[in-house]
C-alpha positions as CSV (number, residue, x, y, z in Angstrom):
1,M,-15.0,-9.4,7.7
2,V,-15.5,-11.7,4.6
3,Q,-19.4,-11.8,5.5
4,I,-19.0,-7.8,5.0
5,L,-17.0,-8.2,1.7
6,L,-19.6,-10.3,0.4
7,L,-22.7,-8.1,0.6
8,H,-21.9,-6.3,-2.5
9,P,-19.9,-9.3,-5.0
10,F,-20.4,-7.4,-7.9
11,W,-18.6,-4.4,-6.4
12,L,-15.9,-6.5,-4.9
13,A,-15.1,-8.5,-8.0
14,A,-14.9,-5.0,-10.4
15,S,-13.0,-3.7,-7.7
16,I,-10.1,-6.1,-7.7
17,V,-10.2,-7.0,-11.1
18,S,-9.5,-3.2,-11.7
19,T,-6.7,-3.1,-9.3
20,I,-4.5,-6.4,-11.0
21,L,-4.9,-4.9,-14.2
22,S,-3.6,-1.5,-13.5
23,V,-0.7,-2.9,-11.3
24,A,0.1,-5.9,-13.6
25,F,0.5,-3.6,-16.8
26,E,2.3,-1.1,-15.2
27,P,6.2,-2.6,-15.7
28,S,5.4,-2.1,-19.6
29,L,7.2,1.4,-18.9
30,A,10.2,-0.5,-18.3
31,W,10.0,-2.6,-21.5
32,I,9.3,0.5,-23.4
33,G,12.6,2.0,-21.9
34,K,14.5,-0.9,-22.8
35,T,13.6,-0.6,-26.2
36,F,14.3,2.8,-26.7
37,V,17.9,2.8,-25.2
38,D,18.8,-0.2,-27.0
39,Q,17.9,1.6,-30.2
40,L,20.3,4.6,-29.3
41,K,22.8,2.2,-28.6
42,S,22.7,0.2,-31.8
43,G,23.2,3.6,-33.4
44,E,19.8,4.5,-35.0
45,T,18.8,8.0,-35.4
46,V,16.6,9.6,-33.5
47,L,14.3,11.2,-36.1
48,N,13.5,8.2,-38.0
49,A,10.2,5.9,-38.7
50,T,11.2,3.8,-35.2
51,L,11.4,6.5,-33.0
52,M,8.0,7.6,-33.9
53,N,6.6,4.3,-33.6
54,D,8.4,4.2,-30.2
55,V,6.4,7.6,-29.3
56,L,3.2,6.2,-30.3
57,I,3.3,3.2,-28.3
58,F,4.4,5.3,-25.2
59,A,1.4,7.5,-25.4
60,A,-0.8,4.4,-26.5
61,V,0.4,2.5,-22.9
62,L,0.5,5.9,-20.7
63,I,-3.3,6.6,-22.0
64,G,-4.3,2.8,-21.6
65,L,-2.6,2.8,-17.9
66,G,-4.2,6.6,-17.2
67,I,-7.7,4.8,-18.0
68,L,-6.8,1.9,-15.5
69,K,-5.8,3.6,-13.0
70,F,-9.1,6.1,-13.1
71,G,-11.3,3.5,-13.4
72,D,-9.4,1.5,-10.5
73,K,-9.6,4.7,-8.3
74,I,-13.6,5.2,-9.3
75,L,-14.4,1.3,-8.4
76,N,-12.3,1.3,-5.1
77,K,-14.3,4.7,-4.1
78,I,-17.7,3.0,-4.7
79,Y,-17.0,0.0,-2.7
80,D,-15.2,1.8,-0.1
81,L,-18.7,3.3,0.7
82,R,-20.4,0.4,0.3
83,L,-18.0,-1.2,2.9
84,M,-18.5,1.6,5.3
85,I,-22.3,1.5,5.3
86,G,-21.8,-2.3,6.1
87,L,-19.6,-1.9,8.8
88,Q,-22.1,0.9,10.3
89,R,-25.1,-1.6,9.9
90,T,-22.9,-4.5,11.3
91,Y,-21.9,-2.6,14.5
92,L,-25.5,-1.5,15.1
93,Q,-26.9,-5.0,15.0
94,R,-24.3,-6.5,17.1
95,Q,-24.2,-3.6,19.4
96,P,-25.8,-5.0,22.8
97,Q,-26.6,-1.5,24.8
98,D,-27.1,2.5,24.2
99,L,-23.9,3.8,24.4
100,G,-25.0,7.5,23.6
101,G,-22.2,9.6,22.3
102,E,-19.9,6.8,22.1
103,D,-22.0,5.0,19.5
104,I,-21.7,7.8,17.6
105,S,-17.8,7.9,17.9
106,R,-18.0,4.0,17.1
107,I,-20.3,4.9,13.8
108,L,-18.0,7.7,12.5
109,Y,-14.2,7.0,13.6
110,D,-14.0,3.1,14.6
111,C,-15.9,2.0,11.3
112,D,-13.2,4.1,9.1
113,Q,-10.5,2.8,11.1
114,A,-12.0,-0.6,10.4
115,K,-12.5,0.1,6.8
116,Q,-8.6,0.5,6.4
117,G,-8.1,-3.2,7.8
118,M,-10.7,-4.4,5.1
119,D,-8.9,-2.8,2.6
120,I,-5.8,-5.2,3.0
121,L,-8.0,-8.1,1.9
122,Y,-9.8,-6.7,-1.2
123,K,-7.2,-4.3,-2.2
124,D,-3.8,-4.0,-0.6
125,A,-3.1,-8.1,-0.7
126,W,-4.0,-8.2,-4.4
127,K,-1.6,-5.0,-5.1
128,I,1.6,-6.7,-3.3
129,V,1.0,-9.9,-5.2
130,T,0.3,-8.5,-8.6
131,G,2.8,-6.1,-8.4
132,T,5.5,-8.4,-7.3
133,I,4.7,-11.2,-9.8
134,S,4.3,-8.7,-12.9
135,V,7.6,-7.0,-12.2
136,I,9.6,-10.5,-11.9
137,V,7.7,-11.9,-15.0
138,W,8.7,-8.7,-16.6
139,Q,12.4,-8.8,-15.6
140,L,12.8,-12.7,-16.5
141,T,11.4,-11.8,-20.2
142,L,13.5,-9.1,-21.1
143,A,16.7,-9.6,-18.9
144,P,16.4,-12.4,-17.0
145,E,20.1,-12.2,-15.5
146,W,19.2,-9.3,-13.7
147,L,16.8,-10.6,-11.4
148,P,19.1,-11.9,-8.5
149,A,20.0,-8.7,-8.3
150,L,16.6,-7.4,-8.3
151,I,15.5,-9.5,-5.5
152,F,18.3,-9.0,-3.2
153,A,17.9,-5.2,-3.7
154,V,14.7,-5.2,-2.2
155,S,15.3,-7.7,0.3
156,P,16.3,-5.4,3.5
157,P,13.1,-3.8,4.2
158,I,11.0,-7.0,4.6
159,L,13.7,-7.8,7.9
160,I,12.2,-4.7,9.5
161,V,8.6,-5.3,8.7
162,F,7.5,-6.6,12.0
163,V,9.4,-3.7,14.5
164,F,6.9,-1.1,14.5
165,G,3.6,-2.9,14.4
166,R,2.6,-3.5,18.1
167,F,3.4,0.1,18.8
168,I,1.1,1.4,16.3
169,Q,-1.4,-1.4,17.4
170,K,-1.6,-0.1,21.0
171,I,-1.5,3.8,19.9
172,S,-4.4,3.2,17.8
173,H,-6.4,1.2,20.6
174,N,-6.0,4.5,22.6
175,L,-7.1,7.0,20.4
176,L,-10.1,4.9,19.6
177,N,-10.5,5.1,23.4
178,L,-10.0,8.8,23.6
179,Q,-12.3,9.5,20.8
180,G,-15.4,8.0,22.5
181,K,-14.8,10.0,25.5
182,I,-14.4,13.1,23.3
183,A,-17.7,12.1,22.1
184,S,-19.5,11.5,25.5
185,S,-17.8,14.7,27.4
186,T,-19.9,17.4,25.0
187,S,-22.1,18.7,28.0
188,D,-21.3,22.0,29.9
189,N,-20.3,20.7,32.8
190,Q,-17.6,18.7,31.1
191,K,-15.8,20.5,29.2
192,L,-12.2,20.2,31.5
193,E,-12.7,16.6,30.9
194,L,-13.4,17.5,27.0
195,F,-10.1,20.0,26.9
196,A,-8.1,17.2,28.6
197,H,-9.5,14.3,26.4
198,Q,-8.6,16.4,23.1
199,E,-5.0,17.4,24.3
200,S,-4.5,13.3,24.9
201,F,-5.9,12.9,21.7
202,F,-3.7,15.6,19.6
203,K,-0.9,13.9,21.5
204,Q,-1.1,10.3,20.5
205,T,-2.0,11.1,16.9
206,I,1.3,12.9,16.5
207,R,3.3,9.9,18.6
208,L,1.2,7.4,15.8
209,E,2.1,9.7,12.6
210,F,5.5,9.9,13.9
211,V,5.6,5.9,14.0
212,K,4.2,5.4,11.0
213,K,5.9,7.9,8.7
214,G,9.1,6.7,10.4
215,A,8.6,3.0,9.7
216,E,7.7,4.4,5.8
217,V,10.7,6.2,5.6
218,I,13.2,3.7,7.2
219,I,11.7,0.8,4.7
220,Y,11.9,3.2,1.3
221,L,15.9,3.7,2.5
222,L,16.4,0.1,3.2
223,T,15.4,-0.7,-0.6
224,W,18.3,1.7,-1.5
225,F,20.6,0.6,0.8
226,G,20.5,-2.9,-0.6
227,L,21.4,-1.8,-3.4
228,L,24.5,0.0,-2.1
229,L,25.1,-3.1,-0.5
230,L,24.7,-5.2,-3.8
231,I,27.2,-2.9,-5.7
232,I,30.0,-3.0,-2.9
233,L,29.8,-6.9,-2.4
234,A,29.7,-7.4,-6.4
235,S,33.0,-5.4,-6.8
236,I,34.4,-7.0,-3.8
237,F,33.3,-10.8,-4.0
238,N,32.1,-12.8,-7.4
239,F,28.9,-13.4,-6.3
240,G,27.2,-13.8,-9.5
241,L,24.3,-11.5,-8.8
242,L,25.3,-9.0,-11.3
243,P,26.0,-10.2,-15.2
244,R,29.4,-9.6,-16.3
245,Q,28.4,-7.6,-19.1
246,V,26.1,-4.5,-18.4
247,Q,23.9,-3.6,-21.6
248,A,22.4,-0.1,-21.3
249,G,18.6,-0.8,-22.3
250,D,19.2,-4.0,-19.4
251,L,20.4,-1.5,-16.6
252,A,17.6,1.1,-17.5
253,L,15.1,-2.0,-17.5
254,F,16.5,-2.7,-14.0
255,A,16.5,1.0,-12.7
256,V,12.9,0.9,-13.5
257,N,11.8,-2.2,-12.5
258,L,13.7,-1.7,-9.1
259,N,11.5,1.2,-8.5
260,L,8.3,-0.9,-9.3
261,L,9.5,-3.6,-7.3
262,S,10.3,-1.3,-4.3
263,K,6.7,-0.3,-3.8
264,P,4.9,-3.7,-3.0
265,I,8.0,-4.7,-1.4
266,G,7.6,-1.7,0.7
267,D,3.8,-2.0,1.0
268,I,4.3,-5.3,2.7
269,G,5.2,-3.1,5.9
270,K,2.9,-0.6,5.1
271,V,0.1,-3.1,5.2
272,Y,1.2,-4.8,7.9
273,N,1.4,-1.8,10.1
274,K,-1.9,-1.0,8.6
275,G,-3.4,-4.4,9.6
276,R,-2.4,-3.5,13.4
277,E,-3.5,0.0,13.4
278,A,-7.2,-1.3,12.3
279,Y,-7.2,-4.2,14.5
280,P,-8.3,-3.1,17.6
281,A,-11.6,-1.0,15.5
282,L,-12.4,-4.2,14.0
283,L,-12.6,-5.9,17.4
284,R,-14.8,-3.0,18.6
285,V,-17.0,-2.6,15.6
286,L,-17.6,-6.7,14.7
287,Q,-17.6,-7.7,18.5
288,P,-18.6,-4.6,20.5
289,E,-18.7,-5.9,24.3
290,T,-21.5,-4.9,26.7
291,K,-20.2,-2.1,29.3
292,S,-20.8,-2.4,33.0
């Protein structure tokens, strides 16, 4: 995997840097929200020069974030295509025998699925690490007393990350096998086999989506369950997770950062399941076996 990633080091570096920058500056919106709410609370009028400055800063940040995200998507797309080509060429070089129609399936379907696993190394991991560190740093800088509550609220989703992985990997492996069978059953005398494989592929795909989307929804709901549990515990016990005095600006900052931090924390579960889904394809592409 690392050898394929390094086939195009320039595009790899550009993609990683653009991902880090676009994620790192996203929490700056929380800083603007906190500043604006604090000014309103202090009694300043909303039609003065201070408000105009805030609007201009907000517009500049939005434009900057938009440019960063646009560049990140373009660079990631370019590198995705180079990875796809690299995986296809690697499979053809390492494939010990001609499998006919199944080779076509692996070139198109398996390589595309394997590329999703490669994304974890050069894109998803950087998003999670950068996003988490960025939100924590901004929170420490602007309202450090809210950090324990922020971490506590996003902790529950991590506990169920590993529940769905093995089911996803098993279904993914079945789908790859069925895709190869479909590609090898296109002759006129194999129509019944083709239809049976297609129906099996349909059912397995729906099952995979059911498990994946169910896991994502549970992870999302558990983030807000953590916030609800935090409020309940804070109202019954004095654990020191919430500050004694709640400032409006700090609360606005906490709400924005909770949403921002829930993304990389939730992505841990998504990336784990994504890796389990891509693992069978990576094996079939990078370590193809001879069929008897």
